[in-house]
C-alpha positions as CSV (number, residue, x, y, z in Angstrom):
1,M,13.5,10.2,7.6
2,E,15.8,10.6,4.7
3,A,15.7,9.1,1.2
4,S,18.0,9.4,-1.8
5,I,17.9,8.3,-5.4
6,L,20.9,8.0,-7.8
7,L,20.5,7.9,-11.6
8,M,21.9,4.6,-12.9
9,N,21.6,5.0,-16.7
10,E,20.9,7.4,-19.5
11,K,17.1,6.9,-19.1
12,L,15.1,7.0,-15.8
13,L,16.5,4.1,-13.8
14,F,17.3,5.1,-10.2
15,K,18.7,3.3,-7.3
16,G,16.7,4.4,-4.2
17,M,17.6,4.1,-0.6
18,V,16.0,5.1,2.7
19,E,18.1,5.4,5.8
20,G,20.5,2.5,5.1
21,N,17.9,-0.1,4.0
22,E,18.6,-2.2,1.0
23,P,18.4,-0.3,-2.3
24,I,15.5,-0.7,-4.7
25,S,15.3,0.0,-8.4
26,V,12.8,2.6,-9.5
27,D,12.2,3.0,-13.2
28,Y,9.7,4.2,-15.7
29,I,8.0,2.4,-18.6
30,P,9.6,2.4,-22.0
31,P,10.5,4.4,-24.0
32,L,11.4,6.9,-21.3
33,G,12.6,4.2,-18.9
34,G,13.6,0.6,-19.4
35,G,11.0,-1.0,-17.1
36,Q,13.7,-2.4,-14.8
37,G,12.2,-1.4,-11.5
38,Y,9.1,-0.3,-9.6
39,T,7.4,2.8,-10.9
40,S,6.6,5.5,-8.4
41,L,2.9,4.7,-8.5
42,E,3.6,1.0,-7.8
43,L,5.6,2.0,-4.8
44,L,2.7,4.2,-3.6
45,L,0.4,1.2,-3.8
46,L,2.9,-0.9,-1.8
47,S,3.3,1.9,0.7
48,L,-0.4,2.2,1.2
49,T,-1.0,-1.6,1.5
50,S,1.9,-2.2,3.9
51,C,0.9,0.8,6.0
52,M,-2.7,-0.5,6.2
53,G,-1.5,-4.1,6.9
54,S,0.8,-3.0,9.7
55,A,-2.0,-1.0,11.4
56,V,-4.7,-3.7,11.0
57,L,-2.5,-6.6,12.1
58,T,-1.2,-4.6,15.2
59,F,-4.7,-4.0,16.4
60,L,-6.0,-7.5,15.7
61,R,-3.1,-9.0,17.5
62,R,-3.7,-6.7,20.5
63,M,-7.2,-8.1,20.5
64,N,-5.8,-11.6,20.7
65,K,-7.2,-12.6,17.3
66,Q,-5.9,-15.7,15.7
67,I,-4.5,-14.8,12.3
68,T,-3.5,-17.7,10.1
69,G,-3.4,-15.7,6.8
70,F,-3.4,-12.1,5.7
71,E,-3.2,-10.6,2.2
72,I,-3.9,-7.2,0.7
73,K,-4.5,-6.7,-3.0
74,A,-4.7,-3.2,-4.4
75,K,-5.6,-1.9,-7.9
76,G,-5.1,1.7,-8.8
77,I,-7.3,3.3,-11.5
78,R,-5.5,6.2,-13.1
79,N,-6.6,9.6,-14.4
80,E,-6.7,9.7,-18.2
81,E,-5.3,13.2,-18.4
82,H,-2.1,14.6,-16.8
83,P,-1.4,14.3,-14.0
84,T,-2.1,10.6,-14.5
85,G,-2.1,9.7,-10.8
86,F,-4.7,7.5,-9.2
87,R,-8.3,8.6,-9.0
88,I,-9.5,5.4,-7.3
89,I,-7.8,2.7,-5.4
90,H,-9.6,-0.6,-4.9
91,I,-8.3,-2.6,-1.9
92,E,-9.3,-6.1,-0.9
93,I,-8.1,-7.2,2.5
94,V,-8.3,-11.0,3.1
95,L,-8.0,-12.1,6.7
96,T,-8.0,-15.8,7.6
97,S,-9.1,-16.0,11.2
98,N,-11.3,-18.2,13.4
99,N,-12.2,-15.6,15.9
100,T,-12.6,-12.3,14.2
101,T,-16.0,-10.8,13.2
102,L,-16.6,-8.5,10.3
103,T,-17.7,-5.8,12.8
104,E,-14.3,-6.1,14.6
105,F,-12.5,-6.1,11.3
106,D,-14.4,-3.0,10.2
107,R,-13.6,-1.2,13.5
108,V,-9.9,-1.9,13.1
109,L,-10.0,-0.7,9.5
110,K,-11.6,2.5,10.6
111,L,-8.9,3.1,13.2
112,A,-6.2,2.5,10.5
113,E,-7.9,5.0,8.2
114,E,-8.6,7.7,10.7
115,T,-5.6,7.6,13.0
116,Y,-2.8,5.0,12.5
117,C,-1.9,4.8,8.8
118,P,-0.1,8.0,7.7
119,V,0.0,7.0,4.0
120,W,-3.8,6.6,4.0
121,A,-4.2,9.9,5.7
122,M,-1.9,11.7,3.2
123,I,-3.8,10.5,0.1
124,K,-7.3,10.5,1.5
125,G,-9.2,13.4,0.0
126,N,-7.1,13.3,-3.2
127,V,-7.9,9.7,-4.1
128,E,-11.0,7.7,-3.6
129,I,-10.1,4.6,-1.6
130,K,-12.6,1.7,-1.7
131,V,-11.9,-1.1,0.8
132,N,-13.4,-4.6,0.7
133,P,-12.7,-6.6,3.8
134,V,-13.0,-10.4,3.6
135,I,-12.8,-12.9,6.4
136,I,-12.1,-16.5,5.7
137,S,-12.7,-18.9,8.6
138,A,-9.6,-21.2,9.1
């Protein structure tokens, strides 16, 4: 996997690409940046949630679960001193399904955490991750 960034202005606005995908804007908050793109920590939250979502949905679909809705919300709590990365990430995963139990959902989340989500594996141990699974019956 290869990624590249290209500086786009006199501040910290970058155009980022990974292996031929559409470019995205990565920036920093003012005054260092112009706030014209995602910050690196925002992208980390998106990476974690999309990785978790991919793993969870793959397993639920293999179990023939009916999924009519799926959303992950994440909130990162940052350290107050440098480095100001995340110390805690709160994640709420809302699954809308008629035939999935909380026990099954928890089992799939455990698989994602322990084996199938590389982003989770990379940050686990450095950041406390609290997951709140919610099932809504359709």
